[in-house]
C-alpha positions in Angstrom: 180.1 2.8 -9.2 177.5 0.4 -7.7 178.5 0.9 -4.1 179.2 4.7 -4.4 176.6 6.9 -2.9 175.9 10.5 -1.8 175.3 10.9 1.9 171.7 12.1 2.4 170.7 15.3 4.2 169.0 13.0 6.8 172.3 11.3 7.5 174.0 14.7 7.8 171.3 15.9 10.2 171.8 12.8 12.3 175.4 13.9 12.9 174.0 17.2 14.3 172.6 15.2 17.3 176.1 14.1 18.2 177.5 17.5 17.6 175.2 19.0 20.1 175.9 16.3 22.7 179.6 16.7 22.4 179.4 20.5 22.6 177.4 20.2 25.8 179.8 17.5 27.2 182.9 19.8 26.7 181.1 22.9 28.0 180.7 21.1 31.3 184.1 19.5 31.3 186.0 22.7 30.3 183.9 24.9 32.5 182.5 26.9 29.6 185.9 27.5 28.0 186.3 26.2 24.5 188.0 22.7 24.3 191.0 22.6 22.0 191.8 20.2 19.1 195.2 19.5 17.7 194.9 18.2 14.1 198.0 17.0 12.3 197.9 16.1 8.6 200.3 13.8 6.8 200.6 13.4 3.0 198.9 15.0 0.0 196.7 18.1 -0.5 193.6 15.8 -0.5 194.5 14.9 3.1 194.8 18.6 3.9 191.3 19.2 2.4 189.9 16.3 4.4 191.4 17.7 7.6 189.9 21.1 6.9 186.4 19.5 6.6 186.9 17.5 9.8 188.1 20.7 11.5 184.8 22.2 10.3 182.9 19.5 12.2 185.1 20.0 15.2 184.3 23.7 15.1 180.6 22.9 15.1 181.2 20.8 18.2 182.6 23.9 19.9 186.4 23.2 19.5 189.0 25.8 19.0 192.4 24.8 17.6 195.9 24.7 19.0 199.4 23.9 17.5 200.4 22.3 20.8 199.4 18.7 21.6 200.0 19.4 25.3 197.1 21.9 25.3 194.7 19.7 23.4 191.6 17.9 24.6 191.3 16.1 21.3 194.2 15.0 19.0 193.6 13.8 15.5 196.2 12.4 13.1 195.1 12.3 9.5 197.5 9.7 8.0 199.1 8.9 4.6 199.8 5.4 3.3 201.6 6.3 0.1 205.2 5.7 1.4 206.7 3.7 4.2 208.5 6.8 5.6 205.2 8.6 6.2 203.9 5.5 8.1 207.0 5.3 10.2 206.6 9.0 11.1 203.0 8.5 12.2 203.9 5.5 14.4 206.8 7.4 16.0 204.7 10.5 16.7 201.7 8.5 18.0 204.0 6.6 20.4 205.2 9.9 21.8 201.7 10.7 23.0 201.6 7.8 25.5 203.0 9.9 28.3 200.7 12.8 27.5 197.7 10.5 27.7 198.9 9.3 31.1 199.1 12.9 32.4 195.7 13.8 30.8 193.3 10.8 31.1 190.5 12.7 29.5 192.4 13.3 26.3 190.9 11.6 23.3 193.4 10.5 20.6 192.2 9.5 17.2 193.8 8.3 14.0 192.2 8.4 10.6 192.9 8.5 6.9 194.6 6.3 4.3 196.9 4.3 6.7 193.9 3.5 8.9 191.8 2.2 6.0 194.2 -0.7 5.8 193.0 -3.5 8.1 196.5 -4.7 9.1 197.5 -1.1 10.1 194.3 -0.5 12.1 194.8 -3.7 14.0 198.4 -2.9 14.8 197.3 0.5 16.2 194.6 -1.3 18.3 197.0 -3.8 19.7 200.1 -1.7 20.2 198.7 1.7 21.1 196.0 1.1 23.7 195.9 4.8 24.5 194.5 5.6 21.1 190.7 5.7 21.6 189.4 6.1 18.0 190.6 4.7 14.6 188.6 5.3 11.4 189.1 5.1 7.7 188.6 7.4 4.7 185.0 6.5 4.0 183.5 7.6 7.4 185.1 11.0 8.0 181.7 12.7 7.8 180.7 10.6 10.8 183.4 12.1 13.0 180.8 13.4 15.6 179.1 10.1 15.9 182.4 8.2 16.2 183.7 10.6 18.9 180.4 10.3 20.8 180.7 6.5 20.7 184.0 6.7 22.5 183.2 9.6 24.9 179.8 8.2 26.0 180.3 4.5 25.4 183.6 4.3 27.3 185.1 1.9 24.8 187.7 2.2 22.1 186.4 2.2 18.6 187.7 1.1 15.2 185.6 1.9 12.1 187.0 1.0 8.7 184.2 -0.1 6.4 185.1 -1.5 3.0 183.2 0.2 0.2 183.7 2.0 -3.1 183.4 5.3 -1.4 180.9 8.1 -0.6 180.4 11.7 -1.3 179.4 13.9 1.7 178.3 17.4 0.8 177.4 20.3 3.2 180.3 19.9 5.6 181.9 23.2 6.5 185.7 23.7 6.2 188.0 25.5 8.6 190.7 26.3 6.1 194.4 26.6 6.9 195.1 29.6 4.7 193.4 33.0 4.2 194.0 33.4 0.5 194.8 29.9 -0.9 192.1 27.2 -0.9 191.9 23.5 -1.8 188.7 22.5 -3.5 188.1 18.7 -3.9 186.2 18.0 -7.2 186.4 14.2 -7.0 187.6 11.3 -4.8 189.1 7.9 -5.3 191.0 6.3 -8.2 190.3 3.6 -10.9 193.8 3.4 -12.3 195.4 0.7 -10.1 199.0 1.5 -10.8 200.8 -1.6 -9.5 202.9 0.3 -6.9 200.0 2.5 -5.5 197.8 1.8 -2.5 195.4 4.7 -3.2 192.6 2.8 -5.0 192.5 0.4 -2.1 192.2 3.1 0.6 190.4 5.9 -1.2 187.9 3.8 -3.2 186.7 4.2 -6.8 186.5 7.4 -8.7 183.5 9.5 -7.9 182.9 13.1 -9.0 181.1 15.8 -7.2 178.2 17.6 -8.8 179.6 20.3 -11.1 177.0 23.0 -9.9 178.1 22.3 -6.3 181.8 22.6 -7.2 181.3 25.8 -9.2 179.2 27.3 -6.4 181.8 26.5 -3.8 184.5 28.1 -6.0 182.3 31.2 -6.4 181.9 31.4 -2.6 185.7 31.1 -2.2 186.3 34.0 -4.6 183.6 36.1 -2.8 185.5 35.4 0.5 188.7 36.8 -1.0 190.6 33.7 -1.9 193.2 34.4 -4.6 194.3 30.9 -5.5 192.0 27.9 -5.8 193.5 24.4 -6.3 191.2 21.8 -7.7 191.9 18.4 -6.2 191.5 14.8 -7.3 193.6 11.7 -7.5 193.2 12.1 -11.2 191.4 15.3 -12.1 191.4 14.5 -15.8 188.9 11.8 -15.1 186.4 14.2 -13.6 182.9 13.4 -14.7 183.5 10.0 -16.3 180.5 7.8 -16.0 178.4 10.6 -14.5 175.0 11.6 -15.8 175.8 15.3 -15.8 178.2 14.9 -18.7 180.6 17.7 -17.5 184.2 17.0 -18.3 187.2 18.4 -16.5 188.0 20.9 -19.3 184.3 22.1 -19.1 184.6 22.4 -15.3 187.7 24.6 -15.8 185.9 26.8 -18.2 182.9 27.3 -15.8 185.2 28.2 -12.8 187.3 30.5 -15.0 184.1 32.4 -15.9 183.5 33.3 -12.3 184.1 37.1 -11.9 187.1 38.0 -9.8 190.9 38.2 -9.7 192.1 34.7 -8.8 194.2 31.8 -10.1 193.1 28.3 -10.8 195.5 25.4 -10.2 194.8 21.7 -10.2 196.4 18.4 -9.3 197.0 15.6 -10.0 196.8 14.7 -13.7 197.3 11.3 -15.2 199.0 11.3 -18.7 196.7 8.7 -20.1 193.7 11.1 -19.6 195.4 14.4 -20.4 193.7 15.4 -23.7 194.4 18.0 -26.3 191.1 19.6 -25.3 192.5 20.1 -21.8 195.5 22.0 -23.1 193.3 24.0 -25.5 191.2 24.9 -22.5 194.2 26.0 -20.5 195.2 28.3 -23.4 191.7 29.8 -23.5 191.3 30.4 -19.8 193.3 33.3 -18.5 192.8 32.4 -14.8 194.2 28.8 -15.2 197.8 28.5 -14.2 200.4 27.8 -16.8 202.0 25.2 -14.6 201.1 21.6 -15.1 201.9 18.7 -12.8 202.1 15.6 -15.0 203.7 12.5 -13.3 205.6 10.3 -15.7 207.1 7.9 -13.1 209.6 6.3 -15.5 211.1 7.0 -18.9 211.2 3.3 -19.8 208.3 1.7 -21.6 209.1 -1.6 -20.1 208.8 -0.2 -16.6 205.7 1.8 -17.4 204.0 -1.4 -18.5 205.0 -3.1 -15.3 203.6 -0.1 -13.4 200.3 -0.4 -15.3 200.5 3.3 -16.3 198.8 2.7 -19.7 200.8 5.2 -21.8 204.2 5.1 -23.4 207.2 7.3 -23.3 206.4 8.5 -26.8 202.8 9.4 -25.9 204.0 11.4 -22.9 206.5 13.3 -25.0 203.8 14.0 -27.6 201.6 15.5 -24.9 204.4 17.8 -23.8 205.1 18.9 -27.3 201.4 19.7 -28.0 201.1 21.6 -24.7 204.1 23.8 -25.4 202.8 24.6 -28.9 199.4 25.4 -27.5 200.1 27.1 -24.2 203.0 29.6 -24.4 205.2 29.6 -21.3 203.7 26.4 -19.8 206.0 24.6 -17.4 205.9 21.1 -16.1 206.7 19.4 -12.9 206.4 15.6 -12.4 206.8 12.6 -10.1 209.3 9.9 -10.8 210.1 6.6 -9.0 213.6 5.2 -8.9 214.3 1.5 -8.3 211.0 0.0 -9.3 211.2 -3.8 -9.0 213.3 -5.2 -11.9 214.5 -1.8 -13.1 217.8 -2.0 -14.8 220.4 0.6 -15.6 219.2 0.9 -19.2 215.7 1.7 -17.9 217.1 4.3 -15.5 219.1 5.8 -18.4 215.8 6.2 -20.3 214.3 8.1 -17.4 217.4 10.4 -17.4 217.0 11.1 -21.1 213.3 11.9 -20.7 214.2 14.4 -17.9 216.7 16.1 -20.2 214.3 16.1 -23.2 211.4 17.7 -21.3 213.3 20.1 -19.0 211.0 20.0 -16.0 210.8 23.0 -13.7 211.2 20.6 -10.8 210.7 16.9 -9.9 209.2 15.1 -6.9 211.6 12.1 -6.7 211.1 8.9 -4.8 212.9 5.6 -4.3 210.4 2.7 -4.7 208.5 1.9 -1.5 206.6 -1.4 -1.5 203.0 -1.1 -0.2 201.4 -4.2 1.3 198.5 -5.3 -0.8 199.7 -3.9 -4.1 201.0 -6.1 -7.0 204.4 -4.4 -7.0 205.0 -5.5 -3.4 205.1 -9.1 -4.7 207.5 -8.5 -7.6 211.1 -9.7 -7.5 213.4 -6.8 -6.7 217.0 -7.9 -7.3 218.6 -4.3 -7.5 220.5 -3.5 -4.3 219.4 -0.6 -2.2 222.8 1.1 -2.5 222.4 1.0 -6.3 219.0 2.7 -6.1 220.3 5.3 -3.8 223.2 6.1 -6.2 220.7 6.4 -9.1 218.5 8.7 -7.0 221.4 11.0 -6.3 222.4 11.0 -10.0 218.9 11.9 -11.0 218.5 14.7 -8.4 221.8 16.2 -9.4 220.7 16.3 -13.0 217.5 18.0 -12.2 219.2 20.6 -10.0 221.5 21.4 -13.0 218.6 21.7 -15.4 216.5 23.7 -13.0 219.3 26.2 -12.5 219.7 26.6 -16.2 216.0 27.2 -16.7 215.8 29.8 -13.9 218.7 31.8 -15.5 216.5 32.2 -18.6 213.8 33.8 -16.4 216.1 36.6 -15.1 215.2 39.9 -16.6 211.6 39.2 -17.1 208.7 41.0 -15.4 205.8 38.8 -14.2 202.7 38.8 -12.1 203.1 36.9 -8.8 201.1 36.1 -5.7 202.8 37.0 -2.4 202.5 33.9 -0.2 204.6 34.0 2.9 207.5 35.4 4.9 210.9 33.7 4.5 213.3 35.3 6.9 214.1 38.8 5.7 212.2 38.2 2.5 208.7 37.6 1.2 208.1 34.6 -1.1 205.9 35.0 -4.2 204.7 32.4 -6.7 204.9 33.1 -10.4 202.3 31.8 -12.9 204.7 28.9 -13.8 204.8 27.9 -10.1 208.4 29.1 -9.5 209.2 30.9 -6.3 210.7 34.3 -6.2 212.0 36.1 -3.1 211.5 39.8 -2.8 211.7 42.6 -0.3 208.3 43.9 0.8 205.7 44.6 3.5 204.4 41.4 5.1 201.0 43.1 5.2 200.8 42.6 1.5 200.9 38.8 1.7 197.9 37.5 -0.2 198.1 40.2 -2.9 199.1 40.0 -6.6 202.1 42.1 -7.4 204.3 42.7 -10.5 207.8 41.4 -10.0 211.0 42.0 -12.0 213.2 39.0 -11.8 216.8 40.0 -10.9 218.7 36.8 -10.1 218.5 33.0 -9.8 220.1 30.4 -7.6 219.3 26.8 -7.1 215.4 26.5 -7.1 214.9 30.1 -5.9 214.6 33.3 -7.9 215.2 36.8 -6.5 213.3 39.9 -7.7 212.0 43.4 -7.0 208.3 44.4 -6.6 207.4 47.1 -9.1 204.0 48.1 -7.8 
């Protein structure tokens, strides 16, 4: 943690100088109407939380927000580097902005996030997309006002991707995307270095926010009426490691659970090597913590797990599941799994299938291996043909669909508490404590409320039900 630091109040105040300058600049350019920003986020919930904070800075600069790039004075793409498909989508969507920039010369286009933290990607953007004015990485998001001012007033394109172990910047407001569900980052970065994963290289080392600051932010969210708070970290189980305050993740859960109010606590993502019995004991004790646990296993083969540098075995993973189910009645699990890791053989894949059958996951996030430049796995020999990997992928998803359908049938007839989340055609969608979705008839004005739902049917990944209150 030698290079990790907390951004000082003086540094934050320095950004206020640029905030004022940019607000005045756009007041003159837009003739006292608010300039509009279009912010598009790719990837994980952490990226969403980062975008909400950058939208907070933009709001201070006087920006409103639009869902239409054509209406925007400023366009920001917050990018993801975890999979090749996400990178390809970014490049395609950025390329489509060329004509818009030609029609609107004053438009400032910026790219940030995990993709941009990679030097080779940032240089590709600089060379191939000259209409992009600003490129910056994950460690300087708090300097957005300064970086924008450098382009607007300096007249030159700017690339800012410093290499460091990461920073913690407090005191940045958020413009949140939802009115009753909130993401709350409790830590940043990752120390695990799974051989397939680019995250430690683009997000930096693990660094935990101060627990009092986190709890206070959670308390403010509850006071503002948020009904679901999701705690975020690349590996939330590592929260507090190496920090002087000594607060562990289970203790943080207990402190947030003690906040008065009617709300649900969720968290992601957990690493099995750091998921302790104390954590499951804490979930059982805390009535506000969701009984849904996302615990990526990635492969059911010990040989592949070792090649992935996951630092647990199949047996240890299953032991965790067994303890959790004894300790937390009704707990459900979702997971991530990679198919076609370099060198994976049919027998390794069969072990993944058998683990899926044994655990009975509520659902899976499934991926075909995607090599990331700069990671050890990208250099590994990979003799398995792509068509074989695709066939395995289809086989695995078919199995999970079958198991999910069987699980949901067992839920029919129960009555459960659910949070009404969104409209879906003629229905409303509500989320159960185990993270399952149930469709009900109801008044859209009740979205954001907790209701009691009787489950009446099941199909595929969706339950149907009736509101009883």
